[in-house]
C-alpha atoms as one frame of an Amber mdcrd trajectory, in Angstrom:
protein
-132.141 -40.536 -49.439-131.199 -44.088 -48.467-133.770 -45.922 -46.307-132.142
 -48.199 -43.724-133.583 -50.747 -41.323-133.783 -49.868 -37.596-130.998 -52.349
 -36.804-128.671 -50.825 -39.421-129.421 -47.359 -38.123-128.581 -48.448 -34.573
-125.242 -49.930 -35.671-124.296 -46.835 -37.678-125.334 -44.555 -34.827-123.190
 -46.474 -32.341-120.141 -46.479 -34.602-120.428 -42.805 -35.399-121.080 -41.885
 -31.759-117.631 -43.162 -30.797-115.525 -42.641 -33.906-113.968 -45.577 -35.681
-111.689 -47.958 -33.838-108.871 -47.012 -36.241-109.167 -43.310 -35.359-109.376
 -44.016 -31.638-106.265 -46.195 -31.875-104.413 -43.551 -33.900-105.276 -40.930
 -31.271-103.842 -43.159 -28.556-100.629 -43.678 -30.545-100.411 -39.936 -31.163
-100.499 -39.192 -27.434 -97.860 -41.871 -26.870 -95.481 -40.484 -29.513 -95.915
 -36.839 -28.515 -94.933 -37.782 -24.976 -91.872 -39.607 -26.296 -90.798 -36.421
 -28.085 -91.465 -33.934 -25.305 -89.919 -35.853 -22.409 -86.455 -34.669 -23.461
 -87.434 -31.023 -22.830 -87.321 -30.464 -19.079 -85.391 -32.565 -16.604 -83.152
 -34.137 -19.242 -82.454 -30.726 -20.750 -81.433 -29.468 -17.302 -78.989 -32.361
 -16.937 -77.704 -31.813 -20.484 -76.997 -28.114 -19.922 -75.605 -28.547 -16.394
 -73.123 -31.106 -17.739 -71.836 -28.436 -20.152 -71.220 -26.008 -17.294 -74.388
 -23.919 -17.404 -75.158 -22.220 -14.058 -78.450 -22.649 -12.197 -79.661 -19.266
 -13.384 -78.628 -19.962 -16.994 -80.481 -23.286 -16.967 -83.514 -21.562 -15.465
 -83.425 -18.904 -18.187 -83.181 -21.550 -20.912 -86.192 -23.371 -19.499 -88.015
 -20.053 -19.095 -87.465 -19.229 -22.785 -89.452 -22.321 -23.708 -92.133 -21.521
 -21.152 -92.383 -17.938 -22.405 -92.663 -19.019 -26.041 -95.379 -21.462 -25.043
 -97.124 -18.742 -23.057 -97.102 -16.228 -25.914 -98.380 -18.858 -28.359-101.213
 -20.157 -26.187-104.039 -17.787 -27.104-103.083 -17.350 -30.789-102.526 -21.090
 -31.022-105.923 -21.832 -29.508-107.641 -19.359 -31.821-105.824 -20.840 -34.810
-106.898 -24.378 -33.886-110.492 -23.174 -33.383-110.469 -21.648 -36.865-108.403
 -24.343 -38.592-110.419 -26.365 -41.115-108.129 -29.332 -40.373-107.041 -30.097
 -36.816-104.801 -32.826 -38.217-102.741 -30.347 -40.246-102.409 -28.047 -37.236
-101.109 -30.946 -35.146 -98.696 -31.995 -37.913 -97.149 -28.520 -38.158 -96.676
 -28.448 -34.381 -94.963 -31.855 -34.427 -92.551 -30.552 -37.038 -91.644 -27.583
 -34.843 -90.912 -29.807 -31.844 -88.779 -32.095 -34.008 -86.712 -29.133 -35.249
 -86.148 -27.976 -31.669 -84.880 -31.382 -30.580 -82.470 -31.523 -33.497 -81.053
 -28.072 -32.711 -80.301 -28.993 -29.102 -78.691 -32.233 -30.255 -76.425 -30.346
 -32.642 -75.019 -27.766 -30.201 -75.297 -26.700 -26.514 -74.577 -23.047 -27.369
 -77.037 -20.522 -25.882 -78.590 -19.060 -29.055 -79.480 -22.423 -30.697 -80.757
 -23.756 -27.377 -82.971 -20.690 -26.886 -84.320 -20.954 -30.435 -84.976 -24.654
 -29.953 -86.911 -23.867 -26.785 -88.993 -21.337 -28.728 -89.828 -23.969 -31.342
 -90.715 -26.531 -28.698 -92.797 -24.085 -26.651 -94.749 -22.775 -29.625 -95.240
 -26.254 -31.060 -96.488 -27.574 -27.741 -98.912 -24.653 -27.449-100.583 -25.753
 -30.675-100.296 -29.510 -30.082-102.201 -29.526 -26.802-105.400 -27.822 -28.087
-105.209 -29.654 -31.413-105.089 -33.065 -29.724-107.801 -31.994 -27.284-110.035
 -30.827 -30.147-109.519 -34.125 -31.985-110.439 -35.911 -28.746-113.646 -33.873
 -28.458-114.497 -34.698 -32.052-114.060 -38.439 -31.526-115.815 -38.686 -28.128
-119.261 -38.270 -26.708-119.285 -35.649 -23.964-120.701 -38.140 -21.480-117.554
 -40.256 -21.935-115.087 -37.415 -22.398-113.476 -37.867 -18.978-112.741 -41.512
 -19.701-111.300 -40.745 -23.146-109.112 -37.987 -21.692-107.952 -40.471 -19.085
-106.990 -42.806 -21.904-105.037 -39.970 -23.538-103.116 -39.400 -20.312-102.495
 -43.133 -19.941-100.851 -43.431 -23.351 -98.919 -40.194 -22.820 -97.694 -41.490
 -19.475 -96.588 -44.781 -21.027 -94.738 -42.811 -23.675 -93.042 -40.622 -21.087
 -92.103 -43.653 -19.003 -90.601 -45.434 -21.988 -88.795 -42.278 -23.069 -87.379
 -41.788 -19.572 -85.930 -45.271 -19.518 -84.572 -45.101 -23.043 -83.192 -41.572
 -22.753 -81.634 -42.267 -19.384 -79.841 -45.308 -20.774 -78.858 -43.576 -24.011
 -77.568 -40.523 -22.137 -75.542 -42.631 -19.724 -74.019 -44.981 -22.286 -73.752
 -42.827 -25.430 -74.076 -39.049 -25.079 -76.413 -36.296 -23.976 -77.091 -35.334
 -27.606 -78.341 -38.844 -28.384 -81.355 -38.241 -26.133 -82.520 -35.405 -28.376
 -81.827 -37.283 -31.603 -84.084 -40.011 -30.241 -86.813 -37.451 -29.551 -86.566
 -36.083 -33.094 -86.798 -39.600 -34.550 -90.291 -39.997 -33.050 -91.732 -37.152
 -35.163 -92.253 -39.096 -38.427 -94.150 -41.777 -36.523 -96.313 -39.098 -34.897
 -97.164 -37.736 -38.346 -98.256 -41.216 -39.442-100.539 -41.403 -36.388-102.030
 -37.961 -37.105-102.965 -38.787 -40.677-104.330 -42.203 -39.665-107.215 -40.399
 -37.935-110.068 -40.553 -40.439-111.498 -37.190 -41.588-114.947 -38.793 -41.812
-114.864 -39.508 -38.071-114.039 -35.864 -37.338-116.873 -34.619 -39.541-119.376
 -36.529 -37.401-118.376 -34.691 -34.204-121.594 -32.693 -34.315-123.653 -35.828
 -33.751-121.703 -37.303 -30.829-122.461 -34.882 -28.012-123.517 -31.402 -27.046
-120.018 -29.849 -27.054-119.271 -27.685 -30.081-115.503 -27.529 -29.597-114.970
 -30.579 -31.786-117.172 -29.344 -34.635-115.836 -27.997 -37.902-115.779 -24.152
 -38.024-118.582 -24.010 -40.601-120.770 -26.152 -38.318-120.276 -23.715 -35.414
-121.041 -20.593 -37.446-123.529 -18.389 -35.594-123.494 -20.641 -32.487-120.475
 -19.230 -30.613-120.110 -16.573 -27.947-117.777 -13.688 -28.687-114.159 -13.948
 -27.607-114.769 -11.113 -25.153-117.570 -13.005 -23.404-115.357 -16.056 -22.986
-112.390 -14.002 -21.762-114.564 -12.359 -19.089-115.874 -15.657 -17.694-115.013
 -15.538 -13.974-115.132 -19.322 -13.607-112.466 -19.696 -16.290-110.143 -17.252
 -14.511-110.614 -18.925 -11.133-109.643 -22.250 -12.641-106.684 -20.616 -14.390
-105.541 -19.165 -11.048-105.603 -22.637  -9.465-103.548 -24.064 -12.300-101.098
 -21.134 -12.190-100.337 -21.651  -8.511 -99.841 -25.365  -9.044 -97.532 -24.760
 -12.014 -95.567 -22.127 -10.082 -94.599 -24.847  -7.642 -94.425 -27.811  -9.993
 -92.669 -26.581 -13.143 -89.245 -26.114 -11.546 -89.351 -28.908  -8.977 -87.982
 -31.799 -11.021 -85.526 -29.692 -13.089 -84.172 -28.213  -9.834 -83.713 -31.652
  -8.322 -82.126 -32.967 -11.525 -79.725 -30.022 -11.782 -78.733 -30.371  -8.125
 -78.049 -34.070  -8.679 -75.878 -33.409 -11.740 -73.855 -30.740  -9.933 -73.374
 -32.901  -6.853 -72.184 -35.774  -9.007 -69.743 -33.504 -10.876 -68.315 -32.252
  -7.567 -67.829 -35.804  -6.264 -66.458 -37.231  -9.512 -62.770 -36.414  -8.832
 -62.964 -38.289  -5.533 -64.843 -41.260  -6.964 -62.776 -41.830 -10.104 -60.237
 -44.067  -8.448 -58.624 -47.067 -10.080 -61.802 -49.023  -9.331 -63.936 -46.623
 -11.382 -61.456 -45.737 -14.112 -62.648 -48.660 -16.204 -66.202 -47.204 -16.314
 -65.779 -43.430 -16.378 -68.726 -42.661 -18.607 -71.149 -44.604 -16.436 -69.883
 -42.905 -13.287 -69.936 -39.358 -14.621 -73.301 -39.740 -16.328 -75.122 -41.623
 -13.579 -77.388 -38.615 -13.007 -79.298 -39.481 -16.188 -80.209 -42.878 -14.746
 -81.568 -41.403 -11.511 -83.470 -38.677 -13.365 -84.825 -41.365 -15.686 -86.211
 -43.202 -12.664 -87.663 -39.940 -11.323 -89.548 -39.529 -14.613 -90.289 -43.220
 -15.227 -91.991 -44.188 -11.963 -94.494 -41.288 -11.884 -95.450 -41.969 -15.478
 -96.121 -45.618 -14.700 -98.370 -44.549 -11.841-100.113 -41.992 -14.065-100.701
 -44.657 -16.707-102.314 -46.879 -14.096-104.632 -44.305 -12.485-105.534 -41.802
 -15.239-108.635 -43.620 -16.612-109.796 -44.051 -13.027-109.294 -40.303 -12.527
-111.541 -39.615 -15.494-114.272 -41.883 -14.125-113.894 -40.397 -10.635-114.375
 -36.913 -12.068-117.632 -38.040 -13.672-118.910 -39.469 -10.382-117.402 -37.355
  -7.581-116.781 -34.110  -9.429-113.830 -32.179 -10.757-112.700 -30.542  -7.496
-112.075 -33.893  -5.809-109.683 -35.013  -8.539-107.882 -31.657  -8.604-107.302
 -31.808  -4.853-105.844 -35.313  -5.134-103.394 -34.078  -7.749-102.458 -30.824
  -6.043-101.795 -32.336  -2.612 -98.878 -34.392  -3.936 -96.852 -31.264  -4.807
 -96.105 -29.854  -1.324 -95.314 -33.351  -0.057 -92.740 -33.896  -2.819 -91.163
 -30.501  -2.210 -90.860 -31.182   1.516 -89.133 -34.518   0.932 -86.648 -33.043
  -1.556 -85.868 -30.232   0.884 -85.192 -32.287   3.998 -84.584 -35.940   3.126
 -81.422 -36.853   1.285 -82.150 -40.588   1.152 -82.496 -41.704  -2.454 -85.244
 -44.219  -1.696 -87.475 -41.714   0.079 -86.946 -39.114  -2.644 -87.798 -41.707
  -5.291 -91.008 -42.659  -3.480 -92.047 -39.027  -3.079 -91.328 -38.252  -6.711
 -93.516 -41.198  -7.722 -96.471 -39.191  -6.365 -95.971 -36.848  -9.296 -97.871
 -39.503 -11.239-101.013 -38.643  -9.281-100.551 -34.979 -10.141 -99.842 -35.741
 -13.797-102.943 -37.900 -14.127-105.203 -35.403 -12.351-103.983 -32.342 -14.232
-103.800 -34.110 -17.594-107.449 -35.132 -17.340-108.854 -32.113 -15.524-107.513
 -29.228 -17.606-109.287 -30.149 -20.863-112.271 -31.595 -18.980-112.940 -28.492
 -16.861-112.403 -26.216 -19.866-114.828 -28.411 -21.831-117.365 -28.010 -18.997
-117.016 -24.224 -19.088-117.254 -23.939 -22.878-119.843 -26.604 -23.684-122.460
 -24.061 -24.716-120.461 -21.923 -27.127-117.646 -23.976 -28.643-114.738 -21.628
 -27.869-112.892 -24.572 -26.373-109.447 -24.005 -27.862-109.509 -20.266 -27.187
-110.354 -20.992 -23.532-107.591 -23.617 -23.441-105.276 -20.901 -24.739-106.307
 -18.520 -21.965-105.597 -21.156 -19.322-102.365 -22.058 -21.094-101.301 -18.399
 -21.122-101.713 -18.093 -17.368-100.016 -21.447 -16.785 -97.187 -20.437 -19.110
 -96.587 -17.252 -17.120 -96.439 -19.325 -13.959 -94.088 -21.857 -15.557 -91.691
 -19.147 -16.743 -91.721 -17.486 -13.327 -91.196 -20.838 -11.620 -87.983 -21.763
 -13.412 -86.439 -18.286 -13.194 -87.334 -17.796  -9.523 -86.110 -21.289  -8.674
 -82.778 -20.558 -10.328 -82.417 -17.227  -8.527 -83.356 -18.672  -5.141 -81.013
 -21.593  -5.705 -78.071 -19.342  -6.583 -78.712 -17.130  -3.525 -79.867 -19.522
  -0.803 -79.406 -23.061  -2.116 -81.665 -25.921  -3.161 -83.365 -26.392   0.218
 -84.827 -22.881   0.127 -85.900 -23.454  -3.477 -87.802 -26.624  -2.632 -89.548
 -24.954   0.322 -90.637 -22.006  -1.830 -92.047 -24.369  -4.471 -93.906 -26.282
  -1.753 -95.529 -23.069  -0.486 -96.914 -22.450  -3.982 -98.392 -25.961  -3.906
-100.127 -25.289  -0.591-101.579 -22.075  -2.036-102.938 -24.048  -5.018-104.723
 -26.493  -2.716-106.234 -23.622  -0.703-107.460 -21.893  -3.861-109.262 -25.035
  -5.060-110.933 -25.418  -1.668-112.017 -21.801  -1.340-112.374 -20.310  -4.800
-113.162 -22.984  -7.404-116.798 -23.992  -8.019-117.734 -27.467  -9.187-118.073
 -27.498 -12.997-119.435 -30.992 -13.616-122.524 -30.550 -15.823-125.827 -32.234
 -15.253-126.705 -34.995 -17.734-128.558 -33.628 -20.754-130.471 -35.317 -23.509
-128.566 -35.746 -26.755-130.009 -33.284 -29.290-129.640 -35.829 -32.079-130.840
 -38.923 -30.209-131.877 -41.655 -32.624-135.541 -42.628 -32.503-135.536 -46.256
 -33.514-138.812 -47.673 -34.758-140.315 -44.349 -35.823-140.484 -42.575 -39.153
-138.588 -39.557 -37.772-135.286 -39.076 -39.554-132.137 -38.300 -37.587-128.783
 -37.094 -38.915-127.410 -40.641 -38.807-130.290 -42.084 -40.789-129.701 -40.196
 -44.012
C-alpha cells in the first residue's frame, strides 16, 4: 500500500471525484457529434420524402417505423447497457447502426430501404441514450449531475443547431441525399470521442457519488433491486405517463409543419418559376430546407444557452418546476402553427422548442436517476420510460398523418396542442417531486486522520 500525504490525497480525491478533464471533454464532443448525426432523422427526413412524392400518411408511417424500432429496443437496450462490461463499446455499436441508417437513406428513397434505415436509427438511438447517460453518471458526482446533464444538452443543442444550418444549406444547394451523407460522415469522429473517454475514469464511478447506475456490473453485484420491483415502481410510471403525453404532442409537430411547408412550396412552384426565377430553380424549389433549418437551428441555440441553467434550477427549485417550463411551450407552439400563417410569428413560436428540449433533455435522465439512486437499475428504468415514450412517438406521427389527410394541418396542430395541455395537467396533478435530500458521501475522505479511504490506497 502506498502512503500519500494529506495534500496528495486531497488532489487525487478531487480529480477522481469529477473524472479527468480529457474524459469530460470527450463526453461533451460525443454529445455534439451524436446530435449532428441524428438531426437528419425527423424534420429533414420529412422534407426529403415529401419532395419524392410521399403522402402525409406514408411519411408518418416511415417516421413511425423508426419510433417503433426505438420503442421495441428501449427495455432490451437498457438492460444490455446495464449488463455491458464496457459502456464505450455499447455506444460505439449504436453509432455504427445510426451511420448505416443514414447511408441507406442517402442511397435510395425507396420504401423498404427507408424503413430498414429507420429501424437501424431507432434501435441505435435506443442504446445510445442510456449508454451516454450511464457514462455521464460514471463521470459525475450525483450532487452535480443536473449541471453535467445540462452540459450534455448544451453540446447536443450546439450540434443540432450546426447540423440544421449545414444540412439546410447542403439540401438547398446540392441535394437531399447530401444531408444524410453528411450525417454518416460524423460517425467516425463520434467513435474517436467514445474511445477518448478513459476507462480508468469510469472504474472510479463507485467513489464519486451514491448512485450505482454508473458502476461496473461486478461492483453492483448483490446491491440491485429485482427488475420486477423497478417495473412496479408507481413513481416511475407516473413520470413515464407525463413524458408520453408530451411526446404524443411534440413528436409530430415539427415534421408536420415541415411536410406542410414542402407541399405548399411544391404547389406554388409552377406559378413562381417565371423568367425571374428560372436562373435559380434549385434554390426556389428547395427553399423549404432553409426554413426548416431555421426552425431547428433557433431552438437549439436557445437550448444551448439555457440547459445548464435548467440543471441548476432543478437542483434548487425541484424537478417539477423545470418540467412545467418545458411542457408549457408545446401547446403555445401548436396554437401558433394552427392559426398564424406569418413566418416571423411561427419562427418565434418554434424557437420556444428550445425551452422544451433543454427541460426534457435534462429532466429525463435526472428524474430517472432520482428514482433509481438506491438500486442502480438506471438503464433499465430509462428503457421503461423510453418504451412508453416510443409508443407515444409512434402514435403521434401516425395519428398526425391520418388527421392531416382527413381534416388538414390545422386540425392536426390543434390535436397535438391538446396532448400538450394534458401533459401539463398530469405534471401538476400526478407527478411527485423527486429531488433527493442531500446525503453524506459514503466514501468521504477524512484528511488528517489515519483512516484509509478508497482514494488513499
